C-alpha positions as CSV (number, residue, x, y, z in Angstrom):
1,X,7.9,192.4,294.8
2,X,8.6,192.4,291.0
3,X,12.0,191.3,289.8
4,X,14.7,194.0,289.6
5,X,14.8,193.9,285.8
6,X,11.9,193.1,283.6
7,X,13.2,194.6,280.5
8,X,13.4,192.8,277.2
9,X,16.7,192.9,275.2
10,X,14.8,195.5,273.2
11,X,17.5,196.2,270.6
12,X,17.2,192.7,269.2
13,X,13.5,192.3,269.4
14,X,12.5,193.6,266.0
15,X,14.5,192.4,263.0
16,X,13.8,195.6,261.1
17,X,12.3,199.0,261.6
18,X,8.6,198.9,262.4
19,X,5.8,201.5,262.5
20,X,3.4,201.1,265.5
21,X,0.2,202.9,266.4
22,X,-0.8,202.9,270.1
23,X,-4.3,204.1,270.9
24,X,-4.8,205.5,274.4
25,X,-1.1,206.2,274.4
26,X,-1.3,208.8,277.2
27,X,-2.9,206.4,279.7
28,X,-1.1,204.7,282.5
29,X,-0.3,201.6,280.5
30,X,-0.3,203.1,277.1
31,X,2.7,205.4,277.7
32,X,4.8,202.4,278.9
33,X,3.8,200.5,275.8
34,X,4.9,203.4,273.7
35,X,8.3,203.6,275.3
36,X,8.7,199.8,275.2
37,X,8.0,199.5,271.4
38,X,10.3,202.5,270.7
39,X,13.1,200.7,272.5
40,X,12.4,197.6,270.5
41,X,12.9,199.6,267.3
42,X,9.5,201.0,266.3
43,X,8.5,204.4,265.1
44,X,5.3,205.4,267.0
45,X,2.1,207.1,266.2
46,X,1.0,208.3,269.6
47,X,-2.8,208.6,269.8
48,X,-4.5,210.7,272.4
49,X,-8.0,211.7,273.2
50,X,-7.6,214.9,275.2
51,X,-4.2,215.0,276.8
52,X,-2.1,216.7,274.1
53,X,0.6,217.9,276.5
54,X,1.4,214.3,277.7
55,X,1.3,213.1,274.1
56,X,3.9,215.7,273.1
57,X,6.1,214.7,276.1
58,X,5.9,211.1,274.9
59,X,6.8,212.1,271.4
60,X,9.9,213.9,272.7
61,X,10.9,210.8,274.7
62,X,10.5,208.5,271.7
63,X,12.6,210.9,269.5
64,X,15.3,211.0,272.2
65,X,15.6,207.2,271.8
66,X,16.4,207.7,268.1
67,X,13.0,206.8,266.8
68,X,10.5,208.9,264.9
69,X,7.2,209.8,266.5
70,X,4.1,211.8,265.8
71,X,1.0,212.6,267.8
72,X,-2.5,212.1,266.5
73,X,-5.8,212.9,268.0
74,X,-9.0,211.0,267.3
75,X,-12.3,209.8,268.8
76,X,-11.7,206.1,268.6
77,X,-15.5,205.4,268.9
78,X,-16.1,207.3,265.6
79,X,-15.1,205.6,262.4
80,X,-14.7,208.9,260.4
81,X,-12.3,210.3,263.1
82,X,-10.3,207.1,263.1
83,X,-10.0,207.1,259.3
84,X,-8.8,210.7,259.4
85,X,-6.2,209.6,262.0
86,X,-5.1,206.8,259.7
87,X,-4.6,209.1,256.8
88,X,-2.4,211.4,258.9
89,X,-0.3,208.5,260.0
90,X,0.1,207.1,256.5
91,X,1.2,210.6,255.3
92,X,3.7,211.3,258.1
93,X,5.0,207.9,259.1
94,X,3.9,205.3,256.5
95,X,1.8,202.2,256.7
96,X,1.8,200.7,260.3
97,X,3.0,197.2,261.0
98,X,1.7,197.1,264.5
99,X,-1.6,198.3,266.0
100,X,-2.0,198.3,269.8
101,X,-5.6,199.1,270.8
102,X,-5.1,200.4,274.3
103,X,-7.7,203.2,274.7
104,X,-10.5,202.5,277.1
105,X,-13.3,204.4,278.8
106,X,-14.2,204.0,282.4
107,X,-17.5,204.1,284.2
108,X,-17.4,204.2,288.0
109,X,-18.6,203.5,290.5
110,X,-19.1,199.9,289.6
111,X,-22.6,198.9,290.7
112,X,-24.9,195.9,290.5
113,X,-26.7,195.3,287.2
114,X,-29.9,196.6,288.7
115,X,-28.2,199.9,289.8
116,X,-25.8,200.5,286.9
117,X,-26.9,203.2,284.6
118,X,-27.4,202.2,280.9
119,X,-25.0,204.9,279.9
120,X,-22.2,202.9,281.6
121,X,-22.8,200.0,279.2
122,X,-23.0,202.3,276.2
123,X,-19.7,204.1,277.0
124,X,-17.7,200.9,277.6
125,X,-19.2,199.2,274.6
126,X,-18.1,202.1,272.4
127,X,-14.5,202.2,273.7
128,X,-14.0,198.4,273.8
129,X,-16.0,196.9,271.0
130,X,-16.6,199.8,268.5
131,X,-13.0,201.0,268.9
132,X,-11.8,197.5,267.9
133,X,-14.0,197.5,264.9
134,X,-13.1,201.0,263.8
135,X,-9.4,200.4,264.2
136,X,-9.6,197.2,262.2
137,X,-11.6,198.9,259.4
138,X,-9.1,201.7,259.2
139,X,-5.8,199.9,259.4
140,X,-6.2,196.3,258.4
141,X,-6.8,196.9,254.6
142,X,-3.2,198.1,254.2
143,X,-1.9,195.1,256.2
144,X,-4.0,192.8,254.0
145,X,-2.4,194.4,250.9
146,X,1.2,193.8,252.2
147,X,0.3,190.5,253.8
148,X,1.8,191.3,257.1
149,X,0.8,192.9,260.4
150,X,0.2,192.7,264.2
151,X,-3.1,193.7,265.8
152,X,-3.0,193.6,269.6
153,X,-5.7,194.6,272.0
154,X,-5.5,195.3,275.7
155,X,-8.2,193.3,277.4
156,X,-8.4,192.4,281.2
157,X,-8.5,189.5,283.5
158,X,-12.0,190.8,284.4
159,X,-13.4,189.5,281.2
160,X,-12.8,186.0,282.5
161,X,-13.6,186.7,286.2
162,X,-17.0,188.5,285.7
163,X,-16.9,189.8,289.3
164,X,-20.0,191.2,291.0
165,X,-20.4,194.9,290.2
166,X,-18.3,194.7,287.0
167,X,-21.1,194.0,284.5
168,X,-20.5,197.0,282.2
169,X,-16.8,196.6,282.1
170,X,-16.7,192.8,281.8
171,X,-19.4,192.6,279.2
172,X,-17.6,195.2,277.1
173,X,-14.3,193.4,277.4
174,X,-16.0,190.1,276.5
175,X,-17.5,191.8,273.5
176,X,-14.0,192.9,272.5
177,X,-12.8,189.4,273.0
178,X,-15.4,188.2,270.5
179,X,-14.3,190.7,267.9
180,X,-10.7,189.8,268.3
181,X,-11.3,186.0,268.0
182,X,-13.3,186.5,264.8
183,X,-10.8,188.9,263.4
184,X,-8.0,186.4,264.1
185,X,-9.7,183.9,261.9
186,X,-10.4,186.5,259.1
187,X,-6.9,188.0,259.1
188,X,-4.8,184.9,259.4
189,X,-4.8,184.1,255.6
190,X,-3.0,187.4,255.1
191,X,-0.3,186.7,257.7
192,X,-1.8,189.1,260.2
193,X,-1.8,188.0,263.8
194,X,-4.5,189.2,266.1
195,X,-4.0,188.7,269.9
196,X,-5.1,190.1,273.3
197,X,-3.1,190.9,276.4
198,X,-5.2,190.6,279.6
199,X,-3.6,192.4,282.6
200,X,-4.8,192.2,286.2
201,X,-4.7,195.2,288.5
202,X,-1.4,196.6,287.4
203,X,1.2,198.7,289.2
204,X,1.6,201.9,287.2
205,X,2.9,205.4,287.8
206,X,-0.3,206.4,289.6
207,X,0.0,203.5,292.1
208,X,3.7,204.2,292.6
209,X,2.9,207.7,293.7
210,X,0.0,206.8,296.0
211,X,-0.2,203.7,298.2
212,X,-3.1,201.5,297.2
213,X,-5.0,199.2,299.5
214,X,-4.3,196.0,297.5
215,X,-3.8,193.4,300.2
216,X,-7.0,191.5,299.5
217,X,-6.3,191.5,295.8
218,X,-2.8,190.2,296.3
219,X,-4.1,187.3,298.4
220,X,-5.8,185.8,295.3
221,X,-2.7,186.0,293.1
222,X,-0.7,182.8,293.1
223,X,2.5,184.7,292.4
224,X,1.8,186.8,295.5
225,X,2.3,190.2,293.9
226,X,0.8,192.6,291.4
227,X,2.3,192.8,287.9
228,X,3.9,196.0,286.6
229,X,3.2,198.1,283.6
230,X,6.5,197.1,282.2
231,X,5.6,193.4,282.4
232,X,2.4,194.1,280.5
233,X,4.2,196.1,277.9
234,X,6.8,193.3,277.5
235,X,4.0,190.9,276.6
236,X,2.7,193.4,274.0
237,X,6.3,193.7,272.5
238,X,6.6,190.0,272.3
239,X,3.3,189.6,270.4
240,X,4.3,192.5,268.1
241,X,7.7,190.9,267.3
242,X,8.8,188.1,264.9
243,X,9.1,185.8,267.9
244,X,5.3,185.6,267.8
245,X,4.9,185.1,264.1
246,X,2.8,181.9,264.4
247,X,0.7,183.0,267.4
248,X,-2.8,184.3,266.7
249,X,-6.2,184.3,268.4
250,X,-4.7,184.3,271.9
251,X,-6.2,185.8,275.0
252,X,-3.1,186.1,277.1
253,X,-3.5,186.7,280.8
254,X,-0.6,188.6,282.4
255,X,-1.8,188.5,285.9
256,X,0.4,186.1,287.9
257,X,-1.9,183.1,287.6
258,X,-5.1,184.8,288.9
259,X,-6.9,183.3,286.0
260,X,-5.8,180.2,284.1
261,X,-8.0,179.7,281.0
262,X,-8.8,176.1,280.1
263,X,-8.9,174.4,276.8
C-alpha cells in the first residue's frame, strides 16, 4: 500500500514561474504530471492527440490553481505538426522551460517476434523515437538560446527488462533511451538537462476504478507494491526543478526496485 501522502511541498519546488509542455497530457499519467507541475508553479501547455474534452477539463483545473494553461493539438510523430504546436505555445504562453515527453502509442496484444505485426514496431517507433526527435528539434533551439531548460521523457522499466512478448514496446523505448542519452551530451553545454523517468506498471485512475489482477507482478517488486501515478509525477517534478540542476543523462527507474541498473 502506498504511503498516505506522496505529495511534494509543491509551492517551494520552483524558484520562479516556469512554462511547461506536457505531451500526451490527457493520458493516465500525463494528466497527473500536468496537475503536479501546476502545483509546483508552472504554467502548462496541455498537448492532446484526440481527447479535446479532457484537455479542456485539465486546462480548467490548472487555471483553478492560479496558473495559466492552454491546450494544443498535434501529431507528435509529424515534425510539421509539432513545430506548429510550438509556435502556438510561444505566442500564447512564451518560451517553455520544461518539456515532458509523455505521449505514447500502444500496440496490443503483445505477441512473440514471429507473430507481432510489423505495423506494431512502426507505430511504437514513431511515438517513442520520432516523437523525441521532433520535440527536441522544435523546442530545444529556444532553450539553447537562453542556455537553460529541462527535457524529460517517460520511458519504462520494460526497456531494461525486455520481457517475452514485448519486443515492439521494449525496442521502441530502448530507441528512445538512445536518443535521450545522446541528446543529454549534446544539450549539456547549454545548461539543458535531459533525463528519463522509467515507471513500472503504475496505479492510475483506470486501475483505481477497476480491480486489476496484479498479484504476480507485485511478487517481483522488492517494495511489495505498485507505484502510483503521483509518485511518478513527483520524480518528473524533481527533475524539472532547480533541485536537479546538475543531473543529466539519467534513466531513473521509479518501480520499487524491480530493476536496478548497474554501472
